[in-house]
Residue, then its C-alpha position, 0 to 999 in steps of 0.5 A: m662550239s658548244w653554243l650551237r647545241e643550245p635549243l634557243v640557238h636552234f629556235l632562232l636559226v629556224g625562225a630566221a630561216l622561215f623569215g627568209i623563206f617568207a621574204v623571198w616566196g611570200g607568206p601570209a599577209i598581216p593586215t596593218n589595220p585589223t579593223q579594215y578586214q572586219i565586217i560587222l553585221t549589226p542587228t539593224i543591218l540584218q533586220n533591213l535585209d529581212l525587211s527587204f526580203s519580206r517586202a519583195e516576197g510577202r513573207a519573212p525569210t526562212p533561217a536558210q534564206h536569212q543566212k543567204l541574205a547575210d552571205a550576199y551582204v558580206r560578199e557585196e561589202i567585200l567586193n565593194r571595199e576591194a574595188r574601192a581599194l583598187g580605185l575602180d570607182l574613181d573613173d566610173p561616171l555612173i558611180r560618181r553620179q550615184l555618190t553625188d546624188k547620195m551626198q546631195f540627199y544627205l546634205e538636204d536631209t540633215a537640214t531642218p528648217a524651222q516652220p515658216t510664218d504666214a508672212q514668209l510663205d506669202d512672200f515666197l508665194q508672191k516671188n514664185a507665183a508661176l509655180f502654183r498657177r492653175p489652169g485658167h491663169v487663176r492666181p494662187t493664194l496662200m489660203s487655197d494653196r498653203p500645203a503646196v506653198l509650204a512644201a515648196w518653201l521647205n524644199d527651197q530651204r533645204q536646197q539653200a542649206a545644202d548649198a551652204a553646206y557644200q560651200k563650206l566643203r568647197n572652201q576646204y579644197a584647192v582646185i588647180y586648173p591646167a595652165p593655158p598654153p603659151a601664146p605663140t610669139i612672132s618676131a618683128n622680122s618674121t612673115v606669116a604666109p597667107s592661108s590658102s583659104n584666104s588667098t586670092t589669085p589675081a585675075k589675068s587681064p584679057 
């Protein structure tokens, strides 16, 4: 059996043995998606970290502090990804509310309503005059309250656009409600005992 002395055979046998050991005892995991384990610190991210530090401390961070900021960001990103992978964000009402609010803000910010005409603003004012009334029941006018009316009109348009965008998203989802429990069936021959709370004891004759 001279073929057992071949170096290639030895290499294959060693490889098979190592494969078997890793299969039984575990070995280094090879990510199926390498980009899943990549964290890219873009210049914008680093600038925002430094800017937040400068606003809080009133000065720019030192190189050592800058590195600590980057390390803290990486730690936060890793823990956040792993928490999501474990589904820890699914049943947390606080996280759900924060994500909902962020998505709502995103939908509103992406809406860019065109500048309204005076006729549109005046119509909006007439329909929502109570929002702009000042003390003394002074009736608002477009001439005196135009900035406030314009701001309210823009907010209303953004909200309408966000609602329309949500409706498009909503149409993509199928919501399944649990089936209601079946109603109890009572046969014609069955009798129902009166409830103790509703039953009355006949009065005894004196």
